[in-house]
N, CA, C and O of each residue as an XYZ file, in Angstrom:
776
protein
N      -3.442     -4.958    -20.382
C      -2.508     -5.363    -21.432
C      -2.933     -4.796    -22.772
O      -4.132     -4.743    -23.045
N      -2.170     -4.443    -23.473
C      -2.444     -3.742    -24.827
C      -3.041     -5.024    -25.820
O      -2.720     -6.209    -25.736
N      -3.917     -4.458    -26.692
C      -4.611     -5.189    -27.484
C      -3.914     -6.072    -28.627
O      -4.377     -7.143    -29.018
N      -2.780     -5.499    -29.093
C      -1.954     -6.137    -29.979
C      -1.152     -7.420    -29.393
O      -0.639     -8.305    -30.077
N      -1.154     -7.336    -28.107
C      -0.245     -8.491    -27.383
C      -1.246     -9.459    -27.022
O      -0.842    -10.582    -26.722
N      -2.607     -9.197    -26.997
C      -3.693    -10.279    -26.698
C      -3.488    -11.494    -27.879
O      -3.572    -12.695    -27.619
N      -3.236    -10.998    -29.073
C      -3.191    -12.172    -30.109
C      -1.940    -12.867    -30.021
O      -1.855    -13.940    -30.618
N      -1.028    -12.469    -29.424
C       0.396    -13.185    -29.447
C       0.220    -14.375    -28.113
O      -0.464    -14.266    -27.095
N       0.999    -15.374    -28.501
C       0.966    -16.336    -27.229
C       1.480    -15.890    -26.143
O       2.505    -15.213    -26.225
N       0.882    -16.167    -24.852
C       1.270    -15.633    -23.527
C       2.407    -16.414    -23.143
O       2.464    -17.572    -23.557
N       3.414    -15.916    -22.341
C       4.568    -16.449    -21.931
C       4.034    -17.572    -20.905
O       2.982    -17.375    -20.298
N       4.755    -18.715    -20.728
C       4.381    -19.695    -19.726
C       4.970    -19.426    -18.390
O       5.775    -20.173    -17.835
N       4.487    -18.243    -17.883
C       4.959    -17.954    -16.611
C       3.510    -17.766    -15.805
O       2.454    -17.461    -16.361
N       3.702    -18.040    -14.214
C       2.548    -17.888    -13.508
C       1.793    -16.573    -13.491
O       0.601    -16.444    -13.215
N       2.734    -15.513    -13.859
C       2.062    -14.144    -13.857
C       1.268    -13.918    -15.002
O       0.228    -13.264    -14.920
N       1.694    -14.433    -16.124
C       0.869    -14.250    -17.274
C      -0.178    -15.311    -17.572
O      -1.069    -15.137    -18.404
N      -0.030    -16.415    -16.856
C      -1.079    -17.527    -17.022
C      -2.361    -17.105    -16.161
O      -3.492    -17.474    -16.479
N      -2.108    -16.339    -15.096
C      -3.060    -15.854    -14.299
C      -3.759    -14.587    -14.806
O      -3.169    -13.518    -14.962
N      -4.874    -14.758    -15.017
C      -5.732    -13.541    -15.764
C      -5.801    -12.239    -14.804
O      -5.816    -11.182    -15.436
N      -5.838    -12.141    -13.649
C      -6.043    -11.090    -12.857
C      -4.556    -10.457    -12.936
O      -4.416     -9.313    -13.367
N      -3.398    -11.263    -12.490
C      -2.206    -10.691    -12.442
C      -1.939    -10.120    -13.933
O      -1.580     -8.950    -14.065
N      -2.099    -10.875    -14.936
C      -1.661    -10.384    -16.367
C      -2.389     -9.025    -16.659
O      -1.880     -8.255    -17.474
N      -3.628     -8.682    -15.988
C      -4.285     -7.487    -16.258
C      -3.590     -6.169    -15.704
O      -3.782     -5.031    -16.134
N      -2.742     -6.545    -14.660
C      -1.876     -5.527    -13.982
C      -0.398     -5.207    -14.762
O       0.279     -4.197    -14.573
N      -0.112     -6.178    -15.568
C       1.271     -5.990    -16.177
C       0.973     -5.516    -17.754
O       0.101     -5.949    -18.508
N       1.943     -4.525    -17.997
C       1.790     -4.004    -19.308
C       2.356     -4.653    -20.440
O       1.918     -4.413    -21.565
N       3.429     -5.575    -20.218
C       3.968     -6.122    -21.390
C       4.524     -7.668    -20.888
O       4.873     -7.917    -19.734
N       4.522     -8.529    -21.891
C       4.989     -9.782    -21.470
C       6.547     -9.935    -21.883
O       7.121    -11.022    -21.935
N       7.040     -8.907    -22.118
C       8.554     -8.833    -22.244
C       9.148     -8.634    -20.939
O       8.731     -7.774    -20.164
N      10.234     -9.508    -20.646
C      10.980     -9.269    -19.250
C      11.899     -8.309    -19.378
O      12.709     -8.218    -20.300
N      11.761     -7.434    -18.266
C      12.775     -6.256    -18.114
C      13.937     -6.510    -17.663
O      14.887     -5.783    -17.956
N      14.081     -7.677    -16.803
C      15.439     -8.253    -16.416
C      15.111     -9.657    -16.154
O      13.923     -9.936    -15.998
N      15.949    -10.530    -16.086
C      15.828    -11.871    -16.098
C      14.763    -12.284    -14.872
O      14.961    -11.986    -13.694
N      13.795    -12.900    -15.279
C      12.944    -13.497    -14.272
C      11.830    -12.505    -13.914
O      10.913    -12.885    -13.187
N      11.864    -11.231    -14.396
C      10.892    -10.168    -13.963
C      10.213     -9.294    -15.018
O      10.815     -8.938    -16.030
N       8.944     -8.955    -14.759
C       8.252     -8.178    -15.719
C       8.232     -6.903    -14.965
O       8.581     -6.906    -13.785
N       7.794     -5.650    -15.641
C       7.757     -4.454    -15.049
C       6.394     -4.067    -14.869
O       5.638     -3.898    -15.825
N       6.016     -3.904    -13.546
C       4.652     -3.409    -12.924
C       4.658     -1.916    -12.919
O       5.396     -1.270    -12.176
N       3.778     -1.359    -13.806
C       3.592      0.010    -13.871
C       2.186      0.333    -13.285
O       1.124      0.032    -13.830
N       2.337      1.033    -12.017
C       0.946      1.341    -11.409
C      -0.042      2.066    -12.060
O       0.207      3.080    -12.714
N      -1.451      1.468    -11.873
C      -2.380      2.331    -12.547
C      -2.708      3.724    -11.894
O      -3.486      4.551    -12.371
N      -1.939      3.863    -10.642
C      -2.034      5.224     -9.949
C      -1.347      6.292    -10.828
O      -1.668      7.480    -10.777
N      -0.366      5.795    -11.653
C       0.567      6.663    -12.343
C       1.735      7.192    -11.522
O       2.538      8.007    -11.976
N       1.792      6.689    -10.291
C       2.770      6.935     -9.189
C       4.206      6.431     -9.244
O       5.218      7.089     -9.000
N       4.121      5.091     -9.624
C       5.509      4.374     -9.544
C       5.542      3.076    -10.396
O       4.538      2.697    -10.999
N       6.519      2.518    -10.425
C       6.725      1.252    -11.137
C       7.659      0.405    -10.364
O       8.466      0.981     -9.635
N       7.657     -1.016    -10.430
C       8.586     -1.962     -9.867
C       8.708     -3.102    -10.380
O       7.837     -3.398    -11.198
N       9.639     -3.978    -10.140
C       9.853     -5.276    -10.604
C       8.685     -6.167    -10.111
O       8.182     -6.062     -8.992
N       8.298     -7.075    -11.081
C       7.329     -8.096    -10.748
C       7.766     -9.504    -11.151
O       7.806     -9.765    -12.353
N       8.092    -10.421    -10.263
C       8.667    -11.766    -10.553
C       7.817    -12.656    -11.405
O       6.637    -12.844    -11.109
N       8.295    -13.136    -12.308
C       7.657    -14.054    -13.398
C       6.715    -14.929    -12.878
O       5.734    -15.244    -13.551
N       6.906    -15.379    -11.706
C       5.953    -16.640    -11.131
C       5.179    -16.171    -10.067
O       4.603    -16.957     -9.314
N       5.107    -14.811     -9.925
C       4.204    -14.122     -8.707
C       2.880    -13.876     -9.111
O       2.722    -13.434    -10.249
N       1.902    -14.076     -8.404
C       0.554    -13.906     -8.709
C      -0.312    -13.188     -7.613
O      -0.049    -13.202     -6.411
N      -1.420    -12.535     -8.219
C      -2.114    -11.900     -6.980
C      -3.576    -12.092     -7.739
O      -3.870    -12.201     -8.929
N      -4.497    -12.086     -6.315
C      -5.958    -12.033     -6.717
C      -6.509    -10.712     -6.662
O      -5.766     -9.769     -6.388
N      -7.918    -10.510     -6.928
C      -8.504     -9.265     -6.820
C      -8.669     -9.061     -5.502
O      -8.096     -9.766     -4.672
N      -9.598     -7.915     -5.129
C      -9.666     -7.576     -3.655
C     -10.064     -8.640     -2.662
O     -11.049     -9.331     -2.920
N      -9.449     -8.813     -1.656
C      -8.766     -7.713     -0.748
C      -7.265     -7.801     -1.140
O      -6.519     -7.034     -0.532
N      -6.699     -8.645     -2.090
C      -5.409     -8.699     -2.146
C      -4.821     -7.561     -3.156
O      -3.618     -7.313     -3.237
N      -5.728     -6.969     -3.838
C      -5.455     -5.770     -4.808
C      -6.497     -4.594     -4.342
O      -7.705     -4.768     -4.505
N      -6.076     -3.603     -3.860
C      -6.836     -2.529     -3.777
C      -6.176     -1.237     -4.171
O      -4.966     -1.024     -4.093
N      -7.168     -0.324     -4.641
C      -6.616      0.956     -5.299
C      -7.616      2.044     -5.061
O      -8.807      1.802     -5.260
N      -7.237      3.193     -4.664
C      -8.112      4.420     -4.455
C      -7.656      5.510     -5.439
O      -6.660      6.193     -5.199
N      -8.367      5.658     -6.505
C      -7.859      6.703     -7.625
C      -6.282      6.550     -7.720
O      -5.734      5.464     -7.905
N      -5.645      7.698     -7.581
C      -4.299      7.855     -7.817
C      -3.431      7.974     -6.356
O      -2.206      8.071     -6.287
N      -4.130      7.952     -5.503
C      -3.488      8.218     -4.273
C      -3.173      7.164     -3.337
O      -2.508      7.436     -2.337
N      -3.652      5.789     -3.593
C      -3.394      4.709     -2.876
C      -3.538      3.294     -3.626
O      -4.448      3.030     -4.413
N      -2.497      2.428     -3.258
C      -2.651      1.263     -3.800
C      -1.989     -0.002     -2.918
O      -0.858      0.165     -2.463
N      -2.559     -1.030     -2.722
C      -2.063     -2.055     -1.845
C      -2.197     -3.236     -2.637
O      -3.261     -3.567     -3.160
N      -0.991     -3.958     -2.744
C      -0.970     -5.179     -3.603
C      -0.364     -6.370     -2.627
O       0.702     -6.136     -2.057
N      -0.975     -7.556     -2.437
C      -0.258     -8.598     -1.950
C      -0.165     -9.805     -2.965
O      -1.142    -10.393     -3.427
N       1.167    -10.086     -3.243
C       1.326    -11.349     -4.176
C       2.276    -12.161     -3.695
O       3.080    -11.758     -2.854
N       2.290    -13.420     -4.182
C       3.176    -14.543     -3.747
C       3.745    -15.242     -4.961
O       3.115    -15.377     -6.010
N       5.084    -15.716     -4.736
C       5.641    -16.585     -5.605
C       5.867    -17.799     -4.888
O       6.794    -17.848     -4.079
N       5.042    -18.898     -5.113
C       5.149    -20.239     -4.430
C       5.808    -21.251     -5.435
O       5.527    -21.171     -6.631
N       6.611    -22.127     -5.003
C       7.200    -23.028     -5.746
C       7.443    -24.270     -4.879
O       8.429    -24.445     -4.163
N       6.386    -25.129     -5.044
C       6.231    -26.375     -4.288
C       7.489    -27.343     -4.351
O       7.955    -27.901     -3.357
N       8.000    -27.479     -5.700
C       9.040    -28.322     -6.044
C      10.328    -27.824     -5.349
O      11.049    -28.645     -4.782
N      10.644    -26.519     -5.370
C      11.871    -26.103     -4.760
C      11.625    -25.560     -3.237
O      12.447    -24.907     -2.593
N      10.301    -25.972     -2.783
C       9.938    -25.743     -1.369
C      10.270    -24.375     -0.891
O      10.971    -24.192      0.104
N       9.722    -23.341     -1.662
C       9.753    -22.070     -1.014
C       8.394    -21.330     -1.286
O       7.574    -21.653     -2.146
N       8.294    -20.242     -0.374
C       7.241    -19.235     -0.558
C       7.803    -17.809     -0.410
O       8.292    -17.398      0.642
N       7.710    -17.154     -1.432
C       8.098    -15.626     -1.426
C       6.814    -14.887     -1.375
O       5.983    -14.971     -2.279
N       6.656    -14.152     -0.297
C       5.364    -13.280     -0.139
C       5.820    -11.741     -0.418
O       6.970    -11.385     -0.159
N       5.057    -11.038     -0.847
C       5.237     -9.464     -1.060
C       4.083     -8.780     -0.801
O       2.977     -9.209     -1.131
N       4.278     -7.676     -0.194
C       3.135     -6.828      0.112
C       3.543     -5.267      0.074
O       4.289     -4.752      0.907
N       2.972     -4.612     -0.970
C       3.295     -3.213     -1.141
C       2.106     -2.246     -0.862
O       0.928     -2.525     -1.080
N       2.513     -1.214     -0.414
C       1.521     -0.043     -0.175
C       2.054      1.318     -0.606
O       2.999      1.910     -0.087
N       1.292      1.736     -1.658
C       1.577      2.969     -2.234
C       0.820      4.177     -1.572
O      -0.382      4.112     -1.316
N       1.562      5.242     -1.320
C       0.657      6.426     -0.812
C       1.348      7.713     -1.197
O       2.557      7.725     -1.425
N       0.597      8.798     -1.274
C       1.054     10.191     -1.542
C       1.512     10.997     -0.394
O       1.355     12.216     -0.467
N       2.114     10.427      0.767
C       2.679     11.034      1.797
C       4.185     11.253      1.708
O       4.741     12.313      1.999
N       4.781     10.164      1.285
C       6.218     10.336      1.123
C       7.046     10.609      2.464
O       6.846     10.101      3.567
N       7.877     11.395      2.152
C       8.979     11.829      3.212
C       8.298     12.591      4.321
O       8.848     12.581      5.422
N       7.136     13.268      4.160
C       6.504     14.043      5.069
C       5.878     13.177      6.270
O       5.544     13.696      7.335
N       5.748     11.758      5.982
C       5.065     10.944      6.912
C       5.877      9.797      7.100
O       5.394      8.691      7.342
N       7.399     10.071      6.973
C       8.025      8.800      7.402
C       8.029      8.271      8.849
O       8.188      7.067      9.052
N       7.875      9.055      9.754
C       7.819      8.342     11.200
C       6.616      7.633     11.217
O       6.753      6.448     11.522
N       5.391      8.032     10.962
C       4.214      7.341     11.103
C       4.185      6.214     10.205
O       3.772      5.141     10.644
N       4.610      6.319      8.870
C       4.643      5.265      8.020
C       5.648      4.122      8.470
O       5.394      2.962      8.147
N       6.723      4.408      9.168
C       7.439      3.297      9.756
C       6.934      2.880     10.956
O       7.365      1.807     11.377
N       5.981      3.571     11.724
C       5.477      3.007     12.751
C       4.339      2.006     12.435
O       4.022      1.113     13.220
N       3.712      2.220     11.172
C       2.682      1.380     10.822
C       3.367      0.289     10.248
O       2.870     -0.812     10.487
N       4.414      0.317      9.528
C       5.108     -0.755      8.917
C       5.693     -1.645     10.077
O       5.528     -2.865     10.056
N       6.379     -1.013     11.090
C       6.741     -1.834     12.262
C       5.638     -2.743     12.926
O       5.819     -3.932     13.187
N       4.643     -2.149     13.133
C       3.252     -2.770     13.723
C       3.002     -4.074     12.871
O       2.955     -5.212     13.337
N       2.840     -3.706     11.481
C       2.611     -4.847     10.729
C       3.477     -6.132     10.703
O       3.042     -7.261     10.475
N       4.592     -5.847     10.933
C       5.687     -7.185     10.891
C       6.150     -7.317     12.457
O       7.207     -7.900     12.694
N       5.462     -6.845     13.397
C       5.848     -6.900     14.764
C       7.435     -6.768     15.046
O       8.112     -7.665     15.548
N       7.944     -5.430     14.616
C       9.327     -5.147     14.738
C       9.451     -3.954     15.657
O       8.619     -3.046     15.676
N      10.364     -3.993     16.300
C      10.486     -2.912     17.132
C      11.865     -2.233     17.284
O      12.154     -1.692     18.352
N      12.704     -2.247     16.263
C      14.038     -2.019     16.115
C      14.357     -0.769     15.283
O      13.441     -0.012     14.964
N      15.373     -0.577     14.994
C      15.833      0.744     14.074
C      15.818      0.433     12.603
O      15.790     -0.736     12.220
N      15.834      1.289     11.902
C      15.807      1.170     10.259
C      17.129      1.654      9.913
O      17.666      2.567     10.540
N      17.687      1.038      8.888
C      18.892      1.600      8.156
C      18.506      2.436      7.079
O      17.720      1.975      6.251
N      18.977      3.713      6.947
C      18.578      4.556      5.798
C      19.613      4.303      4.665
O      20.820      4.412      4.883
N      19.182      4.012      3.625
C      19.938      3.768      2.385
C      19.478      4.807      1.283
O      18.286      4.983      1.029
N      20.448      5.444      0.683
C      20.105      6.405     -0.170
C      20.552      5.853     -1.703
O      21.565      5.210     -1.979
N      19.522      6.289     -2.579
C      19.763      6.006     -4.063
C      19.748      7.255     -4.683
O      19.530      8.272     -4.025
N      19.992      7.287     -6.088
C      19.752      8.570     -6.817
C      18.609      9.328     -6.539
O      18.681     10.532     -6.294
N      17.477      8.653     -6.563
C      16.078      9.319     -6.485
C      15.271      9.004     -5.414
O      14.165      9.529     -5.287
N      15.802      8.027     -4.462
C      14.837      7.625     -3.323
C      15.650      7.493     -2.135
O      16.864      7.314     -2.241
N      14.963      7.583     -0.796
C      15.414      7.130      0.389
C      14.771      5.815      0.715
O      13.551      5.696      0.607
N      15.485      4.882      1.084
C      15.109      3.636      1.626
C      15.169      3.521      3.211
O      16.273      3.739      3.712
N      14.281      3.254      3.927
C      14.466      2.847      5.272
C      14.172      1.372      5.592
O      13.022      0.934      5.621
N      15.186      0.679      5.813
C      15.294     -0.748      5.745
C      15.433     -1.578      6.913
O      16.133     -1.033      7.767
N      14.987     -2.745      7.244
C      15.024     -3.574      8.495
C      14.887     -5.081      8.107
O      14.563     -5.346      6.949
N      15.037     -5.743      8.699
C      14.764     -7.202      8.793
C      14.368     -7.946     10.041
O      14.843     -7.463     11.069
N      13.656     -8.943     10.180
C      13.363     -9.690     11.288
C      12.869    -11.107     10.855
O      12.601    -11.442      9.701
N      12.795    -11.871     11.959
C      12.180    -13.357     11.570
C      11.273    -13.796     12.739
O      11.365    -13.484     13.926
N      10.398    -14.573     12.139
C       9.307    -14.971     13.187
C       8.977    -16.382     12.953
O       8.872    -16.776     11.791
N       8.794    -17.229     13.997
C       8.510    -18.800     13.892
C       7.088    -18.929     14.391
O       6.756    -18.498     15.495
N       6.253    -19.531     13.559
C       4.766    -19.748     13.823
C       4.453    -21.184     13.328
O       4.854    -21.577     12.232
N       3.715    -21.962     14.181
C       3.434    -23.349     13.940
C       4.787    -24.107     13.237
O       4.639    -24.853     12.269
N       6.027    -23.854     13.788
C       7.161    -24.572     13.381
C       7.742    -24.039     12.162
O       8.851    -24.409     11.778
N       7.068    -23.218     11.558
C       7.658    -22.560     10.379
C       8.415    -21.223     10.591
O       7.928    -20.310     11.257
N       9.620    -21.152      9.998
C      10.363    -19.662     10.406
C      10.247    -18.988      9.112
O      10.521    -19.560      8.057
N       9.798    -17.645      9.193
C       9.583    -16.646      8.127
C      10.668    -15.668      8.470
O      10.894    -15.327      9.631
N      11.369    -15.202      7.373
C      12.230    -14.106      7.326
C      11.772    -12.944      6.608
O      11.533    -13.036      5.404
N      11.633    -11.896      7.209
C      10.934    -10.592      6.662
C      12.143     -9.651      6.326
O      13.033     -9.466      7.155
N      12.151     -9.115      5.200
C      12.948     -7.969      4.810
C      11.942     -6.754      4.364
O      11.171     -6.891      3.415
N      12.015     -5.684      5.056
C      10.928     -4.621      4.812
C      11.535     -3.215      4.753
O      12.585     -2.903      5.315
N      10.796     -2.426      4.042
C      11.218     -1.007      4.104
C      10.139      0.012      3.516
O       9.148     -0.360      2.888
N      10.437      1.280      3.783
C       9.680      2.287      3.291
C      10.365      3.155      2.561
O      11.262      3.838      3.055
N       9.965      3.230      1.121
C      10.688      3.924      0.071
C      10.222      5.403     -0.172
O       9.023      5.582     -0.384
N      10.836      6.176     -0.161
C      10.403      7.613     -0.376
C      10.994      8.278     -1.559
O      12.146      7.962     -1.857
N      10.313      9.228     -2.336
C      10.959      9.789     -3.497
C      11.503     10.974     -3.179
O      10.886     11.661     -2.366
N      12.716     11.461     -3.715
C      13.355     12.793     -3.468
C      12.722     13.684     -4.301
O      12.919     14.864     -4.014
N      12.113     13.492     -5.121
C      11.454     14.426     -6.118
C       9.956     14.740     -5.963
O       9.511     15.718     -6.563
N       9.102     13.941     -5.162
C       7.768     14.201     -4.898
C       7.312     13.501     -3.605
O       8.035     12.748     -2.953
N       6.083     13.813     -3.308
C       5.486     13.262     -1.841
C       4.903     11.968     -2.237
O       3.685     11.820     -2.340
N       5.833     10.945     -2.480
C       5.271      9.654     -2.791
C       6.141      8.579     -1.955
O       7.327      8.801     -1.711
N       5.544      7.510     -1.569
C       6.297      6.600     -0.897
C       5.677      5.250     -1.082
O       4.567      5.162     -1.606
N       6.352      4.171     -0.670
C       5.970      2.796     -0.867
C       6.554      1.924      0.167
O       7.759      1.722      0.319
N       5.428      1.338      0.985
C       5.831      0.428      1.944
C       5.998     -1.023      1.324
O       5.096     -1.528      0.655
N       7.089     -1.606      1.557
C       7.454     -2.988      0.711
C       7.931     -3.820      1.807
O       8.878     -3.534      2.540
N       7.189     -4.904      1.871
C       7.398     -6.219      2.693
C       7.738     -7.526      1.854
O       6.856     -8.016      1.149
N       8.881     -8.042      1.914
C       9.225     -9.287      1.303
C       9.491    -10.305      2.300
O      10.234    -10.042      3.246
N       8.931    -11.487      2.169
C       9.242    -12.520      3.143
C       9.471    -13.677      2.560
O       8.961    -13.853      1.454
N      10.174    -14.590      3.075
C      10.477    -15.966      2.580
C      10.483    -17.048      3.556
O      11.013    -16.866      4.652
N       9.921    -18.193      3.243
C       9.889    -19.271      4.064
C       9.786    -20.661      3.289
O       9.453    -20.788      2.110
N      10.085    -21.533      4.049
C      10.020    -23.027      3.280
C       8.617    -23.459      3.452
O       8.106    -23.298      4.560
N       7.888    -24.022      2.430
C       6.566    -24.391      2.528
C       6.610    -25.593      3.670
O       5.801    -25.680      4.594
N       7.676    -26.473      3.435
C       7.642    -27.674      4.426
C       9.127    -27.836      5.034
O       9.992    -28.403      4.366
N       9.386    -27.347      6.261
C      10.543    -27.141      6.864
C      11.215    -28.676      7.135
O      12.434    -28.787      7.272
N      10.498    -29.603      7.187
C      11.030    -31.003      7.354
C      11.639    -31.622      6.106
O      12.308    -32.649      6.221
N      11.450    -31.069      4.950
C      12.138    -31.495      3.665
C      13.543    -30.931      3.698
O      13.861    -29.845      4.183
N      14.399    -31.875      3.075
C      15.683    -31.515      3.050
C      15.957    -30.360      2.041
O      16.956    -29.643      2.099
N      14.983    -30.254      1.125
C      15.015    -29.030      0.128
C      14.660    -27.732      0.794
O      14.410    -26.739      0.110
N      14.626    -27.705      2.219
C      14.256    -26.426      2.884
C      15.643    -25.658      3.060
O      16.344    -26.026      4.002
N      16.063    -24.722      2.320
C      17.513    -24.184      2.340
C      17.313    -22.800      2.128
O      17.630    -22.401      1.007
N      16.838    -21.918      2.975
C      16.761    -20.502      2.918
C      17.929    -19.725      3.157
O      18.311    -19.580      4.318
N      18.520    -19.226      2.246
C      19.769    -18.353      2.466
C      19.318    -16.908      2.855
O      18.771    -16.135      2.069
N      19.589    -16.659      4.056
C      19.059    -15.231      4.733
C      19.876    -14.158      3.865
O      19.305    -13.175      3.393
N      21.130    -14.380      3.697
C      21.874    -13.321      3.018
C      21.334    -13.128      1.699
O      21.138    -11.966      1.342
N      21.033    -14.165      0.841
C      20.435    -13.906     -0.468
C      19.057    -13.425     -0.433
O      18.644    -12.773     -1.392
N      18.314    -13.666      0.544
C      17.133    -13.138      0.757
C      17.103    -11.798      0.881
O      16.232    -11.145      0.305
N      18.238    -11.109      1.798
C      18.246     -9.702      2.029
C      18.609     -9.059      0.621
O      17.959     -8.117      0.166
N      19.608     -9.587      0.015
C      20.070     -9.232     -1.295
C      18.955     -9.056     -2.339
O      18.908     -8.080     -3.088
N      18.122     -9.992     -2.344
C      16.907     -9.940     -3.409
C      16.032     -8.835     -2.781
O      15.602     -7.993     -3.569
N      15.710     -8.715     -1.498
C      14.839     -7.718     -1.024
C      15.407     -6.411     -1.426
O      14.681     -5.620     -2.029
N      16.530     -6.133     -1.174
C      17.228     -4.719     -1.429
C      17.166     -4.349     -2.995
O      17.047     -3.209     -3.442
N      17.273     -5.548     -3.745
C      17.265     -5.382     -5.074
C      15.776     -4.843     -5.579
O      15.588     -4.012     -6.468
N      14.896     -5.436     -4.890
C      13.380     -5.040     -5.262
C      13.219     -3.576     -4.848
O      12.791     -2.730     -5.633
N      13.607     -3.283     -3.473
C      13.388     -1.929     -3.050
C      14.071     -0.894     -3.961
O      13.465      0.103     -4.353
N      15.306     -1.146     -4.279
C      16.127     -0.234     -4.932
C      15.533     -0.160     -6.496
O      15.747      0.782     -7.259
N      14.871     -1.156     -6.761
C      14.135     -1.062     -8.238
C      12.962     -0.115     -8.301
O      12.590      0.407     -9.352
N      12.471      0.056     -7.276
C      11.204      0.973     -7.355
C      11.519      2.278     -7.976
O      12.558      2.839     -7.628
N      10.716      2.849     -8.886
C      10.796      4.014     -9.362
C       9.560      4.919     -9.325
O       8.468      4.509     -9.718
N       9.749      6.162     -8.846
C       8.520      6.994     -8.776
C       8.490      7.972     -9.884
O       9.468      8.571    -10.330
N       7.243      8.073    -10.286
C       7.123      9.070    -11.481
C       7.086     10.509    -10.925
O       6.597     10.743     -9.820
N       7.565     11.377    -11.640
C       7.494     12.823    -11.296
C       6.019     13.244    -11.332
O       5.253     12.508    -11.954
N       5.573     14.249    -10.788
C       4.205     14.739    -10.734
C       3.805     14.995    -12.059
O       2.675     15.423    -12.291
């Protein structure tokens, strides 16, 4: 974070109250309601970062120079009884490695179905969803591989949502809203030109 911002009072959000997460974000100004802008130190891409999502250092954050970056971050709200989990992996393979990248992504979420191809102005998104129940908790996964139309860059993005305690009446996950949220995150990824 830039020095002149250190002197200002930090926003009372989980992202800015957490020292490591704060070090990843450029500005305490929200770029859209409830979200900051994460600009990768690889110089390769930017994406939305939920205001209450936090991450820790390694192994939850890993980077290899400008060619690889993996981040696992969570937005957990015990009062509202939800856990949103995010996992992103950036690489410089892009469209040239779609098949192998989708294979790795499918394996990581135990998925063996087809992907829907969605096109935006500057990206291709290969998107799918699944659900899994473990120890009585159902987790809904929304995931995709995003490639740049302008360079060999790609980002694997996994968004999952689950109730912290399914026995509570406040456990009310709207799968359609979860999918809309996930697609919004995937479509908001921007790759920088070479």
